[in-house]
Each structure stands twice: as structure tokens, then as C-alpha cells.
N, C-alpha and C positions, 0 to 999 in steps of 0.2 A: 640334291640336284636343284631345288627349290630354291628361289630366292625372294626375299620380301622387296617390299617397292621400294625401302630405305636403302637398300643396296645397292647406290647406282655406280659402280664399278663396271662397267660396260663400256670401255678405252675402245676407240677405233685406233688401231695399232698395225692394218694393213692396208688403208688408204681405200679401202670397199667403202659400198652404200651401205649403210647399217637401216636394215629392216627389221619392225616388231610386226610379227602378224599375230592378230586377236585368234589365237587357239580355243575352240569352244568344246573341241572334243566330238566333234562330227566329223564327218570324211570328207565335206568339203575344204572346209578349214587345214586339215589336215596334207590335203594334196596340194593347198597351194604353200603350207611349208614346203614341203619337200620340193616342189618344182622351185622353190626360191632359192632354195640350198643347192639344187643342183644347178641353178644358172650362175652360182658364184657370188650372189649377195652375203653379206655378214647378217644373219637371221639369228633372233630370238624370240621367246616368246613368250605372251600374254596373257593369260587367262583371267579372265573378271567375272566376280559373282554380284550378280544384282540382287539378288533375291534370299530373303531365310526363311519365309513363311509356308514353310510344308502342308500347312495344314489348310492352303488356298487351294492346292494342289488336289484334280480326281484320284492320282496315284497315293497321294498322303505321305509322299517319299522325299527325299531331298535329293531331286535330280542331281542339282549343280555339283554335291558331294562326287557323284559318280561321272558327270561329265569332266572335271577336274582329273580326275584318277586317272582317265581316258586320256585326256590333254596330256597330260605328265607322262605318260608312257609312249605315247606319240613323239611328243619333242625328244625325248631320251631314244627311240629305235633312230630317230631322223639324227639323232647328235646337233641340237640347240639349245641352249641353255632359256629355261623354265623359269617366268615370274607368276606370280600371284599380285593382283588387286581387288580390293573389296569397293563397288561404287553403289551399293546398295541404297545410302543415303541421296545420292545422286539421281538413282533410277528412282526412287519413292517420289523426292521433290520436284524431277523433271519428265517424267511421264504418269507415275502412277495416281500422281494426285491430280495433272491435267487430264486422265481418261475417269476420274470421280466427278471432276466440275464439270465435263463435257457432257456424263453420260446424265448427270443432273440436270441439267437442261434443255434434255433432248436430241441431244444429237449422237455420233455414232464414230467416236475419233480412232485415227488406227495406231496402236501403240507402237507396230513395226516402225514404221516413218518416224516416230517422234525418236524411238531409240536410239537411229542411224545417225539421228540430226542433233541429239542432246547428248546421247552415250557415247556411242562409237567413233564418231569423227569428230567429236568435242571433248568430253571427259576423260576419254579413254587416252584418245589423241595428244591429248597433255602428259599425261601418264606417262606413253612411250615417248616423248619426248624427255621428261627427264630423263628416263634412262638411256637417251643417247641416239634415240630412234632418228633418222632422215626422213621413212618414209614409213607409214602402216599400210599394210595388206590385211585383207579380208578374203572369204570365201565366196565372196558374192558372184552369181552369175551376172555378169556385167561387162562391159570392155570400156576404153579410154583412150583417148590420144590428144595430143597439143596439135594445134595449129595458130599462123599468127596471122591477126586480121587488122583491118585499117580502122580503128575508129578516131574519134572526135576528141581532144584533149578538154577537158573541162576547164572552163573560164575563156582559153583563147580562141577553143574550136577547131584550132588543126589539127588535121589528120596525123597519127602517129598509129605506129605497128606495136603491137601490143599481144603475147602469149595468150592462149585462150586454152581451156582445160574441154575436152568436150566428152559427153559420157552414152554411151550407147547399147541397146538391148544386148542381152548375154547371146550367143550362138546356138544354145541349146533354146528353141521356141517353148519347149514345156519346164524349162527351169529359169527365163528371165525372171532377175530382181531387180532390173534396173529403175521398177515402180516404189518399192521402200526404200531407195536414194534419191527420191526426186525433190525434196528439200537441202540438197547439199549443196556448198556454195564452192565458187574458184578457189578460195583460198583452202578448204577442204579440200576439195579435188587434187590441188596440185600436191599436196602430199598422202595421195591413196595410191595403191596398186590393188589390180584384181588378177591375180595371177590364172584365174580358171574360166576367167571370161569367155573365153574361145574356144574351150574346151564341151563337148556335150556330157551330161550324167553319165550314161554308161561306160566312159571312156574315164572319167575320176573315178569309179569303182574297179576298172581296172587297173589303172597306177595305184593305186591304194592296195591292192591284191600284189601288184606284182612287187612292190616295198613289203611287204608283210606287215603293214601298219594295224595297230591296234583298232582303228576306228570302221577299217574296211568294210565291215558288216553292219554298221552301227545304223540306226534308223534315223530318217530326217525328224527333227524335232519338230513339236505342233504345239498347238495353241497361243499364248501369248508371249512375248520375246522374253526371255529369261526370267519368266514364272513358270511358263508349261502351259498343260492342257488343265483348265480349268473350267467350273461350271458359273457362268457367267452369273447371273442373279446373284449366286452365293458368294462369288469375289467382292459385286458389287455391293452386298450388303455389310461390309466391313465399314462402310459410311454412309450408305445412301439405305433409308429405312423403308422397308415395304408397307406398301399402304392400297388397302384393297380397291379397285376400282370395277367400272364396267369393260366389256368388249361389245363395240357394236360392229356388225355387220353392216354395210353399205351395197344398198341395190344400184344396178345403174340406172335406175328412174331419177337417180339424185345427179347425175351428170347432164339429162335432157332440159334443167331450170337451174345450175350452178352459176354465176355471173362469170366465174374465172374460168371455169371450161370452157363455154361459150366463146369467150375472150380470145381462149388461147387456139382454140381451132378456129375462128373466124380469120385470126393473124397469118398462121399457118397456112392456111388458104390463100389468102391475097399475096404470102411471100413466093407461092411456088410459081416456076418458069410457065406453067400451065394450069390456070386457074380453075380452068374446068374440068380437072380431074380431083379425085378425092383425094382429102388430104390424110396421111395417116396417125394414126391418133395412137395407136397401140402396138406394142413391141412385138413381132412375126416370131412363132415357135413353129418347130419342124414336128414336134409333139409333148405334151402335157410332160414327159418321165424325160425327155431328152429337150431341156432349154437352149437351145443352139439358133442366134440369131439367122435368118438368111441374109445372102450377101445383096445388096440392090448397088446397081451401076450409076455413078454419077451422082451429083448434088441435083436435087429435086428443087431448090431454090434460087431465087434470082438474087446475085450477089448487089446488086442495083438497089432493088428492092429493101434488103438488108438495111445497107447502108444508109436508106434514108429513113429509118428507122428511130423516132425521138428515146433519150433518154430512159422519160419516167415508159414507153411503150416496151423498152426492151427490160427494164425492171418488172415490169408486171409479167411478161412474158416467162421469166424463169422463177416466177410463183407458183407454190405448188397450190394445189385445190384444198381447199381448210373447210372443215366438215362442223356443219352443228344443225345437229338433226332430234328434234325435241319429240319425247315421248308423251302421254298423255295417260293417264291411268281412268280405270272405267270398274265400278262394283256389279258384284254379278253374284248369283245363288247358285250353290253347286251340291249334289246328292241328294238323295231323300229326305234328309232332313233342310235342305234348299239354305244351307250355311251361306253365308254372306263372306266373300273373296274378295280380294282386289288385284287386277290383270292389268297391261299394257293394252291399250289400243293398239290394230293393226298400222303399219304407218307405212307407205308405199316405197318410203326413201330408203330405209332400215331397220334393224331388229337389233334386241340385244341377247347376245348368244351366249355371254360365258360373264366371269369376273376374273380378276387379273391380280396380281401381289403390288405392282405398281409401273405406271405407266416407261419411269425410266429404265426399266429393265429391257425394253423391248427395242427393235429399231427396225426401220423399213425393210421389207423383203422378206421378213423372218418368219420362218411357217411353224420350225419346232418351237414346242413348248407351251404353243396356245390351248391346248386340251379342250380343242372343240368338237363335235362330233356331228354327225347327221349331215354331210357333206358328200357329195359325190365326188369334188375334185376336191386338190389341198386348199387351207385356207392362209394368206399372206396376210402381215401386218400392213399397211398402208400410209396410215398415219399415227403420231403418238400424239398427243395432246396433255402435255404437262400441266398447265394450269389446273384443267378442270380433270386430272387423271384419268383419260379415257384414251382406249386403243380404238383404233379403226382398224376392219379387217375386210378383206374381198375371197372369192373364191374363185379359186383359178389363175394360170399365169396371165390369160388376155385379159383377167379385169381392168378395167380401165384406169384404176387409181393407182395401178403399179408401174405405169408408163408416162414420161415426160419425156421432153423434146429439148428443154432449154435450162440451163443451170447459169449460176452466178458467182463469180468471186471477189469479192470485197476488195477495193485497191489496196488496203494494208496486208490482206492476205495472199497478193501477188507472189510470185517469188520466180524470178528469172535465172535460170543457170549459165544458160549464154543470154549475158546480160548485155552483150554487143548485139543481141537481137530483138532485144524486147519492144515492143509495140507501141506506137506513140497514140494519142488520145486520136480516136477517129478512123483509127486503121482497122483493116478486115483482113483475113488471111484463112488458109485453107490447112489442118493440122489434123494428125491423126489422133486420137483423146483414149484414154482410158478412166474410166471410174471407180475400178478396184483390182487389183491382184488377179492374175491371171485372165482378164478380160479380153478377150483379141481387139485390139486396135479399131476405133470405130472413127469412121470419116465425119467432119463437123467443120463448121465456120466458125472463128472465134474474133470475136467484136472488141476491141478496146474503147471504152469509153471512162468521161470522169467518174463515173457512179461505178466501177467495176469492168472486172472481164468476163464478157458472156462468152457460151459455148452453145452454139443451136447443132445440135446433131442431125444426118442426114437423116434418120431413122428414129425413132421414141428408142428409149433407153429404159430398162428396167429395173428401178429400187434405186432411183438417185436419192443419195442418202446425207442430208446435212452432216458435216464435222469429218466426212471421208475427204479424200483426195482428188481431184482432178488432175491429171499429168497428160501433155500435151507432146507431140514428136513431129520432127520433120522427118519421114520414114522412119527410118530407126535409131536417130538422134534425140535423144531428150533434152528438151529445151527448157521448160519452167513446168511448175505445178502451182496448187491452190487449193485452201481448202473450201467445200462447196456451201 
């Protein structure tokens, strides 16, 4: 039943819309295919292989072979043609090589966002069109519709009506995957379908069991998109060489004298509607074990004061604290024989607490893999200095180095899904924003300036990480995104 990509003999002979479903072997895409078939579309399945090297996965096996086997059984069960395409070359060039490059710079990319932008809705979509597809469907939990809007025609400036595609969060709040599609364009959305976007996961499982699909009980995939679950440092060591460096713990006293931290605190204090109130600088959490943000009512900042900030002030407000703690050595005599030894003098701002294999292998907010003992609370990475190969860490969820209130997206990194709603320079708007998948939407003020787009959160955010995507929403409609 399997066809190669070269066998482009799918000829539309029934007048139906021809839909290619990206069939991964998982339950979500399987049910998406089932629903499309039941709704009367002319459906065919296309399975893509994006990774060959099983040695990089924790399981050490070729997961894609099992996925392909299940996907082909699902297609046979539903009664739709099944095709296979190898996109591993494109995946390595557009996703994996970009990952290596970003980690080498000390940034943390999101491979799932890149995979959707560069592979599923680009290279994969091109393959589907060669096979005669009018539309491409996936098993993402998100919703799409289209509206007519009035926009100014380029050149003449005359108002014209144009069709615009909108993308919304999925109906299942526990499975909303709109974040991963934050870099899609209007052209890509025009040809995309999301059949399970208005269904909750338990219902998807029920439909799969009802139809006796082979993937009904298959576990959701984990790890890097199409690579699988990996030990990230080991994976990155394919191209990034280990290099031993120091782990420095930063004490609270550092922030009492750091010019950047004090500038941010003073600026946020001034921006408040009530300047006499203490400004919040640390993310609130219910407990050490359950890092759940405490909800605050209303924006604490004045829109007029935010609008009055200069471009350079905003740029500095969005800068993280940088660390420069110098350690001096001293000699002392130890033991009965008074052996001369060397040690670091005590420093009120921090302490060297361990070694690491390379700063490029760590990311802000990380707490696993540090192997640092002797602390009551968890230790988190708060900064990585790639040039000096130093990792800076802090103890506890409420460490000052984990929280920031403002971030910046450079002009060339700003992406609007709703191009008709793009902000003009000087505009200030209120949106809901998330900086990582599954994070609850956060209230924020978005400011557009010539030197970038700035996001000022109502409350400090934990672990704002360069290289990740900030995504902004109007209620549950995703409008745009940008690299932090």
C-alpha cells in the first residue's frame, strides 16, 4: 500500500478537496485523518522521516520505524493511500544545524517551532502539493478560521477588503499547541487544516478506540521534534566540544550594588500608577514544589509613563543582569605539618560551587544536571557567560536572578500572523503573552519602537530565556511572535 514520493498518480477524479494528512503514527494525527475521511474529503496520508541517527536518543532505537509502521496500519484501517518521504536532509539543515548554532551562542532555541515553520508547513507542504494536495492537515490542538478585513492597499493607500486567516488556541486548555505554530504565515495558514482543534484529548482517545485505530493507546511523543527523547548535552556534543568551566553561585548582596538591577527597580517603581507602593521584582509562587504564579488584578503600570520612556531606556529595561564576580586567592597552612595551600577568599557577592562541562550546554532556569549539593533549596541557572565559560546559579525559586519583567524582540525578529494588525512604531497595546509552551497566558503591555518590540509584564516572569519565542494573543487569538 506504501507509495514513494515519485509516484504522483493522485488524480482528483471526484471533485472533492484533496487533503494530505501528516500522519505521524500518533493518536492525534490518526483521529485527524479519521475525521477528514468521515467529513468527505479526498484524504491521503504522508509520513515523513526527519531523523536517522538512533545513537542520539535515550532509547537507542529507531523510533521513526515503529511510528511509520503504526501510521501505515492506521491509513490501512481508515482506507486512505499512504506515502512516505525522507526530509532528514532538510531537517538537519533548517532545524538541527540552527539548534547547534544557537546553543553555541548561549541561546536556547525551540526546535518544535522551527520544525513547524521550516518542515511541516514548508518542505512537507511542498511534497504534499507535488502529490496533488489542495490542503495539508495536522494533529495540532489549535483552531483556524477566516475573516474579511479592510486594509490599505500598498501604493495607493485606498481601503480594500481582503481575506485573513486567524489561528486560535485549542479548545483543550491542557493540550493547546498554538504556541508551536507562532511563526506561520498567512500563505501557510491558507493551506492548513487542524481537524481536532476543537476537541479535547480524552475525546480524541475515545474516537480512536471507537474506530479501533492501532494508535489509540500510543503514548504522546516526547523530546526534540522528530528526534525523540535525548540527553541534550550528549546530543549537542556532536558538534559542540566540552570545555570545563566554573559554576558560580550568586548571593543576594550582588543585587544591592549592581547598576543594572538598581536601574530596573527604579524604572519599574517610577512606571507604577502608585509610585509609593513597593515594586514587585520577584515572581510569586505558592510553594517551592509547585511553581504556580499568583494572579494579580489589573496592570500596575501607567500607560502614559510607559509611552514616555525613550528607546534607550526601554532597551536597558529589557537587558538582563550581567555578572562579574572576581575571586582572589590566599595562601594558608594546613595540618600538623603546616602544608602550604591555596584557597579563594570569601566574597560577599558569590562563591565558586562547582565545575561544568561547557556553558553552552546549559540554559536559564535549568536545575537538573548541575550536581551541586549542600543547599536547602533547588539550584537554578540564572545566566551563562559563553565567552568566559562560566555558569551563574542561584538558590531557590525566588532568587532575584531568576525573575525579569521586560524583554525585547529585535525588529528583524518580529513576526505578525495577523499582518493587518501589525503595530506601528510608537504604539502601545495590551496583550496576553507566553514565553514557553504550557505557560498560562500572562498580562503584559507591548510597546513598538524603532529598536524593537518590548514586552513589559504586569508581574515578573521566571526564566526569560534568549532564543525562545515570545508569543502574544488577543484573548485566545494568536497574533504574532518573536525571538527573545
